[in-house]
VMD Tcl script that draws the C-alpha trace (Angstrom):
set ca {
  {49.86 8.71 60.67}
  {46.86 6.38 60.79}
  {43.41 7.02 59.34}
  {41.60 6.62 56.07}
  {41.31 10.32 55.31}
  {44.17 12.76 55.37}
  {44.80 16.29 54.18}
  {48.19 16.73 52.50}
  {49.65 20.13 51.70}
  {53.10 21.15 50.50}
  {55.07 23.85 52.28}
  {58.38 25.54 51.76}
  {58.44 26.81 55.35}
  {58.11 23.72 57.53}
  {59.03 25.20 60.89}
  {56.68 28.15 60.36}
  {53.93 25.54 60.14}
  {55.07 23.91 63.38}
  {55.30 27.29 65.12}
  {51.84 28.15 63.86}
  {50.53 25.03 65.58}
  {52.16 26.20 68.80}
  {50.82 29.76 68.37}
  {47.27 28.45 67.90}
  {47.54 25.99 70.78}
  {48.74 28.66 73.23}
  {46.33 31.36 72.08}
  {48.71 33.84 70.42}
  {46.64 34.07 67.22}
  {43.46 34.84 69.14}
  {45.24 37.53 71.16}
  {46.48 39.29 67.99}
  {43.09 38.96 66.31}
  {41.43 40.53 69.36}
  {43.50 43.74 69.09}
  {41.34 46.57 67.77}
  {42.85 48.23 64.71}
  {41.15 51.20 63.02}
  {41.64 49.96 59.49}
  {39.20 48.62 56.92}
  {39.09 45.01 55.78}
  {39.06 44.34 52.07}
  {40.54 40.93 51.30}
  {42.54 40.58 54.53}
  {41.98 41.89 58.02}
  {44.64 44.25 59.43}
  {45.18 41.65 62.19}
  {46.04 39.06 59.53}
  {48.69 41.38 58.14}
  {50.13 42.04 61.59}
  {50.37 38.27 62.11}
  {51.99 37.97 58.69}
  {54.58 40.56 59.73}
  {55.35 38.50 62.84}
  {55.64 35.30 60.80}
  {57.99 37.09 58.38}
  {60.22 38.06 61.32}
  {60.10 34.51 62.66}
  {61.19 33.36 59.22}
  {64.16 35.73 59.27}
  {63.13 37.67 56.14}
  {65.57 40.50 55.49}
  {63.13 42.80 53.70}
  {59.39 43.17 53.84}
  {59.17 42.58 50.10}
  {60.62 39.08 50.59}
  {57.13 38.09 51.73}
  {56.11 38.14 48.07}
  {59.32 38.29 46.06}
  {61.55 35.63 47.67}
  {62.36 32.40 45.85}
  {59.59 30.72 47.84}
  {57.16 33.52 48.73}
  {55.58 33.30 52.15}
  {52.28 34.78 50.92}
  {51.90 31.83 48.55}
  {52.36 29.21 51.29}
  {48.79 28.17 52.08}
  {49.86 25.61 54.67}
  {51.54 28.27 56.80}
  {48.55 30.62 56.52}
  {46.06 27.95 57.59}
  {48.21 26.73 60.47}
  {48.31 30.31 61.75}
  {44.49 30.41 61.49}
  {44.31 32.63 58.41}
  {42.49 31.85 55.13}
  {45.39 33.32 53.14}
  {48.26 35.79 53.39}
  {48.37 39.30 51.90}
  {50.86 40.69 49.42}
  {53.78 42.50 51.09}
  {52.46 45.87 49.86}
  {49.28 45.37 51.87}
  {51.30 44.45 54.93}
  {53.36 47.63 54.41}
  {50.24 49.82 54.18}
  {48.76 48.35 57.33}
  {51.99 48.84 59.29}
  {52.40 52.40 58.01}
  {48.91 53.24 59.27}
  {49.42 51.96 62.80}
  {49.11 54.53 65.55}
  {51.26 54.44 68.67}
  {48.21 53.27 70.62}
  {47.66 50.38 68.22}
  {51.33 49.37 68.15}
  {51.44 49.33 71.94}
  {48.22 47.30 72.04}
  {49.84 44.66 69.79}
  {52.91 44.63 72.03}
  {50.62 44.24 75.06}
  {49.11 41.17 73.40}
  {52.60 39.70 72.88}
  {53.45 40.40 76.52}
  {50.24 38.77 77.77}
  {51.10 35.68 75.74}
  {54.63 35.71 77.21}
  {53.51 36.08 80.83}
  {52.77 32.40 81.66}
  {56.15 31.26 80.35}
  {57.91 34.03 82.24}
  {56.03 33.38 85.48}
  {56.87 29.68 85.30}
  {60.58 30.50 85.05}
  {60.36 33.01 87.90}
  {58.63 30.45 90.07}
  {61.30 27.88 89.23}
  {64.05 30.27 90.26}
  {62.24 31.11 93.47}
  {61.70 27.44 94.24}
  {65.39 26.80 93.75}
  {66.13 29.91 95.89}
  {68.21 31.39 93.13}
  {68.83 35.04 92.52}
  {67.47 36.59 89.34}
  {70.24 37.56 86.97}
  {69.40 40.32 84.49}
  {71.56 41.98 81.89}
  {70.92 45.37 80.35}
  {72.30 47.10 77.30}
  {71.68 49.76 74.68}
  {72.07 48.72 71.04}
  {72.12 50.90 67.95}
  {69.85 50.39 64.97}
  {71.47 52.41 62.18}
  {69.94 53.63 58.95}
  {71.65 55.29 55.99}
  {73.41 58.48 57.11}
  {71.83 60.33 54.21}
  {68.30 59.07 54.78}
  {65.50 61.58 55.33}
  {62.53 59.17 55.40}
  {62.97 57.66 58.87}
  {61.19 59.74 61.55}
  {62.93 61.09 64.66}
  {66.34 59.62 63.94}
  {69.51 61.12 65.38}
  {73.25 60.59 65.09}
  {74.83 58.56 67.87}
  {77.36 55.86 68.73}
  {76.49 52.62 66.95}
  {78.80 49.71 66.18}
  {81.92 51.70 67.17}
  {81.01 54.54 64.84}
  {78.82 57.65 64.64}
  {75.73 56.76 62.63}
  {72.18 57.91 62.03}
  {69.43 55.78 63.50}
  {67.77 54.64 66.71}
  {68.77 53.05 69.98}
  {66.97 50.15 71.68}
  {67.30 49.64 75.41}
  {67.03 45.91 76.18}
  {67.01 43.70 79.28}
  {67.38 39.93 79.33}
  {66.79 37.37 82.09}
  {68.92 34.29 82.62}
  {66.54 31.31 83.04}
  {66.95 27.66 83.94}
  {64.85 26.25 81.09}
  {65.46 28.51 78.11}
  {68.72 30.26 78.85}
  {68.29 33.87 77.78}
  {64.80 35.39 77.62}
  {64.16 38.99 76.63}
  {62.25 40.95 79.26}
  {61.87 44.39 77.74}
  {62.80 46.68 74.90}
  {62.46 50.45 74.69}
  {62.71 52.64 71.59}
  {64.91 55.79 71.57}
  {66.47 58.26 69.14}
  {70.00 57.46 68.04}
  {71.68 60.09 70.24}
  {70.47 58.44 73.47}
  {73.39 57.38 75.66}
  {73.62 54.53 78.13}
  {74.36 56.71 81.18}
  {70.83 58.16 80.99}
  {69.02 54.83 80.72}
  {69.96 52.70 83.74}
  {66.86 53.47 85.78}
  {64.59 53.10 82.74}
  {65.99 49.63 81.99}
  {65.50 48.48 85.58}
  {61.96 49.85 85.82}
  {60.99 48.29 82.49}
  {62.28 44.91 83.67}
  {60.45 45.21 87.01}
  {57.22 46.12 85.22}
  {57.54 43.02 83.04}
  {58.24 40.50 85.81}
  {56.01 42.19 88.39}
  {58.69 41.69 91.05}
  {61.42 43.76 92.68}
  {63.90 43.51 95.52}
  {63.44 45.39 98.78}
  {64.75 48.92 98.42}
  {67.75 49.74 100.59}
  {66.07 52.62 102.41}
  {68.58 52.45 105.28}
  {71.43 53.32 102.93}
  {69.40 56.06 101.32}
  {68.48 57.56 104.70}
  {72.17 57.70 105.65}
  {73.07 59.25 102.32}
  {70.44 61.95 102.86}
  {71.77 62.56 106.39}
  {75.27 62.96 104.97}
  {74.00 65.83 102.82}
  {73.60 68.08 105.89}
  {77.36 68.82 106.37}
  {77.82 69.35 102.62}
  {74.88 71.73 102.46}
  {76.06 73.61 105.55}
  {79.57 73.95 104.13}
  {78.39 75.20 100.77}
  {75.91 77.60 102.40}
  {78.75 79.01 104.52}
  {80.90 79.35 101.41}
  {77.99 81.11 99.70}
  {77.72 83.66 102.54}
  {81.48 84.30 102.47}
  {81.47 84.78 98.72}
  {78.41 87.06 98.83}
  {80.31 89.24 101.33}
  {83.37 89.14 99.07}
  {81.28 90.30 96.12}
  {79.81 93.15 98.17}
  {83.28 94.22 99.30}
  {84.69 93.99 95.78}
  {81.80 96.03 94.37}
  {82.25 98.70 97.06}
  {85.98 98.93 96.44}
  {85.28 99.18 92.70}
  {82.92 102.09 93.32}
  {85.61 103.81 95.40}
  {88.18 103.26 92.65}
  {85.77 104.58 90.00}
  {85.11 107.67 92.12}
  {88.84 108.20 92.55}
  {89.34 107.90 88.78}
  {86.69 110.56 88.19}
  {88.29 112.88 90.76}
  {91.79 112.43 89.35}
  {90.51 113.00 85.81}
  {88.90 116.29 86.93}
  {92.15 117.42 88.55}
  {94.10 116.46 85.43}
  {91.65 118.24 83.14}
  {91.88 121.45 85.26}
  {95.67 121.37 85.25}
  {95.78 120.85 81.49}
  {93.51 123.87 80.94}
  {95.66 126.00 83.24}
  {98.88 124.99 81.46}
  {97.30 125.72 78.08}
  {96.08 129.13 79.23}
  {99.55 130.07 80.46}
  {101.22 128.30 77.54}
  {103.44 126.44 79.96}
  {105.19 123.29 78.69}
  {104.65 119.96 80.48}
  {107.90 118.85 82.01}
  {108.61 115.35 83.47}
  {108.65 116.68 87.02}
  {105.89 119.23 86.65}
  {102.64 119.19 88.53}
  {100.76 118.30 85.34}
  {102.97 115.24 84.75}
  {102.45 114.19 88.39}
  {98.68 114.48 88.07}
  {98.77 112.51 84.84}
  {100.66 109.68 86.59}
  {98.21 109.73 89.51}
  {95.28 109.51 87.01}
  {96.86 106.56 85.20}
  {97.51 104.79 88.52}
  {93.85 105.28 89.48}
  {92.78 103.80 86.11}
  {94.97 100.72 86.69}
  {93.62 100.35 90.23}
  {90.07 100.58 88.91}
  {90.74 97.95 86.26}
  {92.29 95.62 88.83}
  {89.31 95.99 91.13}
  {86.94 95.40 88.18}
  {88.72 92.08 87.51}
  {88.56 91.21 91.19}
  {84.85 91.95 91.17}
  {84.32 89.73 88.12}
  {86.35 86.91 89.71}
  {84.39 87.00 92.98}
  {81.13 87.11 91.02}
  {82.12 84.06 88.99}
  {82.95 82.18 92.21}
  {79.61 83.24 93.69}
  {77.72 82.15 90.56}
  {79.48 78.78 90.66}
  {78.61 78.31 94.32}
  {75.03 79.37 93.74}
  {74.78 76.72 91.01}
  {76.31 74.19 93.41}
  {73.76 75.11 96.07}
  {70.96 74.77 93.53}
  {72.27 71.38 92.40}
  {72.65 70.10 95.98}
  {69.17 71.28 96.91}
  {67.70 69.58 93.81}
  {69.63 66.38 94.59}
  {68.55 66.54 98.22}
  {64.91 67.03 97.20}
  {65.12 64.23 94.63}
  {66.64 61.85 97.20}
  {63.93 62.65 99.73}
  {61.27 61.97 97.10}
  {63.07 58.75 96.18}
  {63.15 57.70 99.83}
  {59.44 58.27 100.22}
  {58.72 56.31 97.03}
  {61.00 53.46 98.10}
  {59.34 53.29 101.53}
  {55.96 52.94 99.87}
  {57.28 50.32 97.47}
  {58.68 48.28 100.37}
  {55.32 48.41 102.16}
  {53.56 46.97 99.10}
  {56.30 44.45 98.20}
  {54.77 41.18 99.36}
  {57.20 38.97 97.42}
  {60.62 40.62 97.48}
  {63.23 38.95 95.33}
  {67.01 38.82 95.23}
  {68.21 40.08 91.90}
  {71.32 41.36 90.19}
  {72.04 43.55 87.21}
  {75.07 43.24 84.99}
  {75.80 46.36 82.95}
  {78.67 47.59 80.81}
  {80.74 50.71 81.42}
  {78.27 52.95 79.59}
  {75.90 52.58 82.54}
  {78.64 52.70 85.20}
  {78.36 56.38 86.18}
  {78.33 56.82 89.93}
  {74.78 58.20 90.05}
  {73.55 55.04 88.27}
  {75.50 52.76 90.61}
  {74.11 54.58 93.65}
  {70.55 54.36 92.32}
  {70.74 50.63 91.65}
  {72.31 50.09 95.07}
  {69.36 51.90 96.65}
  {66.91 49.96 94.48}
  {68.16 46.79 96.15}
  {70.19 45.14 93.39}
  {73.47 43.29 93.43}
  {75.48 45.20 90.84}
  {78.20 44.05 88.47}
  {79.52 46.74 86.17}
  {82.51 48.71 85.00}
  {83.26 52.34 85.93}
  {82.12 54.88 83.38}
  {85.24 57.04 83.72}
  {88.63 55.87 82.44}
  {90.19 57.89 85.28}
  {89.25 55.13 87.71}
  {91.40 52.69 85.75}
  {94.27 55.19 85.75}
  {93.96 55.68 89.51}
  {93.89 51.92 90.12}
  {96.98 51.45 87.99}
  {98.82 53.93 90.19}
  {97.51 52.14 93.27}
  {98.71 48.81 91.90}
  {102.24 50.00 91.10}
  {104.73 47.72 92.82}
  {102.07 45.16 93.78}
  {102.98 41.65 92.70}
  {99.89 39.76 93.94}
  {98.09 39.53 90.61}
  {95.71 36.58 90.15}
  {95.34 34.83 86.81}
  {91.67 34.79 85.85}
  {91.87 33.82 82.19}
  {94.18 32.65 79.47}
  {95.57 36.17 78.98}
  {94.02 38.02 81.90}
  {95.02 38.86 85.47}
  {93.28 40.77 88.24}
  {93.97 42.52 91.52}
  {91.15 43.76 93.73}
  {90.27 45.97 96.71}
  {87.21 45.42 98.89}
  {84.96 48.30 100.00}
  {87.02 50.97 98.27}
  {85.74 54.54 98.54}
  {85.88 56.24 95.16}
  {85.66 60.03 94.87}
  {82.15 60.97 93.82}
  {80.54 57.61 94.63}
  {78.37 57.68 97.79}
  {78.92 54.00 98.53}
  {82.09 51.93 98.88}
  {82.53 49.38 96.11}
  {84.50 46.24 95.49}
  {86.87 47.31 92.75}
  {89.23 45.29 90.57}
  {91.88 46.18 88.04}
  {92.22 43.84 85.05}
  {95.16 43.57 82.70}
  {95.06 41.73 79.40}
  {97.94 40.61 77.24}
  {97.17 40.91 73.55}
  {100.42 40.06 71.82}
  {102.91 42.67 72.91}
  {100.19 45.07 74.06}
  {99.08 45.27 77.69}
  {95.60 46.68 78.26}
  {93.86 47.58 81.50}
  {90.24 47.98 82.61}
  {88.35 48.03 85.89}
  {85.40 46.18 87.43}
  {82.98 47.39 90.11}
  {80.68 45.40 92.37}
  {78.23 46.13 95.15}
  {76.41 43.49 97.13}
  {76.77 40.46 99.36}
  {78.90 38.30 97.04}
  {82.49 38.08 98.41}
  {83.92 38.76 94.96}
  {87.36 39.87 96.12}
  {87.93 36.44 97.65}
  {87.49 34.62 94.32}
  {88.71 36.77 91.45}
  {88.33 34.11 88.69}
  {84.68 33.68 89.70}
  {84.17 37.45 89.60}
  {85.83 37.70 86.22}
  {83.78 34.84 84.74}
  {80.49 35.98 86.26}
  {80.77 39.51 84.91}
  {81.80 38.24 81.51}
  {78.71 36.08 81.59}
  {76.87 39.18 80.45}
  {78.13 38.28 76.99}
  {74.83 36.38 76.86}
  {73.01 39.64 76.20}
  {75.61 40.64 73.60}
  {75.02 37.29 71.92}
  {71.29 38.01 72.07}
  {71.76 41.37 70.38}
  {73.86 39.69 67.72}
  {71.13 37.07 67.26}
  {68.44 39.75 66.91}
  {70.42 41.41 64.14}
  {71.89 38.42 62.28}
  {68.91 36.06 62.59}
  {65.86 38.36 62.85}
  {67.48 41.31 61.07}
  {66.49 43.87 63.66}
  {68.98 46.32 62.11}
  {67.20 46.11 58.72}
  {64.23 48.37 59.34}
  {61.38 47.13 57.18}
  {59.03 50.09 57.65}
  {59.09 53.91 57.76}
  {56.43 54.64 60.40}
  {57.88 55.05 63.91}
  {55.11 53.05 65.65}
  {55.80 50.23 63.18}
  {59.55 50.51 63.79}
  {58.88 50.15 67.49}
  {56.67 47.13 66.72}
  {59.42 45.53 64.62}
  {61.93 45.98 67.48}
  {59.59 44.35 69.97}
  {58.60 41.54 67.59}
  {62.25 40.70 66.95}
  {62.80 40.27 70.70}
  {59.54 38.34 71.05}
  {60.49 36.06 68.14}
  {63.67 34.98 69.97}
  {61.63 34.08 73.05}
  {58.80 32.50 71.05}
  {61.12 30.03 69.29}
  {62.67 28.96 72.56}
  {59.21 28.34 74.05}
  {58.05 26.60 70.89}
  {61.11 24.34 70.83}
  {60.35 22.94 74.28}
  {56.66 22.55 73.38}
  {57.51 20.72 70.17}
  {59.82 18.39 72.07}
  {56.99 17.61 74.48}
  {54.37 17.22 71.75}
  {56.43 15.23 69.28}
  {55.47 11.57 69.04}
  {58.29 9.01 68.96}
  {59.18 7.96 65.43}
  {62.19 6.02 64.23}
  {63.14 8.82 61.84}
  {61.94 11.73 64.02}
  {63.83 15.02 63.74}
  {65.53 15.84 67.04}
  {64.89 19.57 67.34}
  {66.61 19.71 70.71}
  {69.88 19.84 68.84}
  {68.76 22.75 66.65}
  {69.60 26.22 67.86}
  {67.50 29.28 67.10}
  {69.68 30.32 64.19}
  {69.45 26.94 62.47}
  {65.71 26.70 63.09}
  {65.14 30.11 61.49}
  {67.62 30.04 58.63}
  {67.10 26.38 57.73}
  {63.98 24.98 59.41}
  {61.78 27.93 58.50}
  {62.76 27.58 54.82}
  {62.85 23.82 54.37}
  {60.29 22.02 52.19}
  {57.96 19.37 53.60}
  {54.58 17.73 53.26}
  {52.06 18.77 55.89}
  {49.88 15.75 56.59}
  {46.89 16.30 58.88}
  {44.23 14.03 60.29}
  {42.20 13.77 63.48}
  {45.24 12.49 65.40}
  {47.38 15.53 64.71}
  {49.92 16.71 62.18}
  {52.94 15.18 60.55}
  {55.71 17.18 58.85}
  {57.45 14.92 56.35}
  {60.56 16.68 55.11}
  {61.27 16.39 51.41}
  {64.09 14.33 49.99}
  {65.71 17.50 48.65}
  {65.71 19.33 51.97}
  {68.31 19.66 54.72}
  {66.23 17.28 56.86}
  {65.68 14.62 54.19}
  {64.23 11.41 55.53}
  {63.13 12.99 58.81}
  {59.62 13.63 60.14}
  {58.08 15.71 62.90}
  {54.88 14.23 64.31}
  {52.71 16.36 66.57}
  {49.86 15.01 68.62}
  {46.47 16.69 69.11}
  {43.90 18.13 66.80}
  {44.86 20.08 63.71}
  {43.97 23.75 63.37}
  {43.46 23.63 59.63}
  {39.95 24.69 58.58}
  {39.91 21.79 56.07}
  {40.92 18.98 58.46}
  {37.81 17.98 60.37}
  {37.78 14.36 59.25}
  {37.39 11.59 61.82}
  {38.92 8.17 61.46}
}
mol new
graphics top color blue
foreach p $ca { graphics top sphere $p radius 0.5 }
foreach p [lrange $ca 0 end-1] q [lrange $ca 1 end] { graphics top cylinder $p $q radius 0.2 }
display resetview
């Protein structure tokens, strides 16, 4: 860099310095500092410690104590602190105290600041997709965040399915968007106890994504209206069955009363005969009147018991039908309310979009599929019940027209297939996979305008494209250590979850910005070839000299670093409080 005066600082976290420059330039630091936190300031503001927590996540620190106890402590790196607009960093214990004191209101306010920062980047990608007339592709999933099964210090945990096991912890519902510029971007993340299951979260995921992007497709009110109309015959049939069963219960109860009265009468006759025989000291013979009365009394008892069982059976049937009526009426009422809400949403939807959701089998219950159909989405999923796969295997017996869709995979499909329990016909496919000598089967479901049954390899590949969200979940855990909870307060746990997702987006945005800002140098580091994992695990822990002057900032990587001999030169003014020199 040119100039007669320069400020030179060492750093052990070069990319954290570069990201701090981006955060300052785009206003992230000011947004976090503007959040009101009800905590006192001693040596560091609570906002500084929140920023420090975010920087620690960006740096991929496994534990909160690594801020101060790592080989190259973050809180001793003055260059990073100044680039992020802070006079100095706090010890990890101070960060921990601040996070533990956060209320839910404060944690959500911090997340709101992160979302406000994210909005321009997200809107630019949405506009690009609209300009190119491309459909929005979103993927949803539920991922477990386990803690020790014997832990008692994490609040509101619960046992649930996590990593193919039953573990104690939390669940995070996440949605990602496939973008042209950045690939995967996280849209939303919701915090749940560990016993939350996917089948209950489909609507919540979709609504969270819609709230984040501020857009939604037109609701399919025509399909919903027809579905509601189709309820009339079902309700009429079940009401008729209810009347018939009510009559059956009344009849059974009346017959039981008659049988009970007959038992009482026969018992009185038997008792009188027994007294008479005793008075006369007559023996009871097999063909005597007393023996005959005893048989008649026993027969009446058996008849009464039979009618009591019949009465219980008819009552159980009636109770079951009454529950069915109650369920149908509740469903009917809920659908009518949904229709009214969807009509209003369509009236206020000035910019309807085309969008699709890809979900795994955990979300593939029929009520979820029907809801997403009515919400206007193209749906790619798998059926929740394994019985669908079994039924399709029976349907495919003897069929030889299998299509190869992968190295070890074949498919056969049926268009507009009506499945029992699903209100809408679906495109359904049966997959079979060869894994050595083992043959495995699974099913795919689709609803929408894509002619998926006409191109099975494309269907197979498009659905499996949802592995992008699985890769994102893996990245959040292996790069940003989402599964290593660094705090014990639930609002802070929620904040860590959201910051881990934000960090993945932030680095993608910062990478493009750095590419645009970097000045050409013969030995310039080409960050376009560095993925998020390498930037975090290497770039954020590499040593460099931070050289600032009025023209901008130069990161000169040390000879003993992974980027030895390389530099990263950024144009524009420096944000260091000590670099106000002019040349």
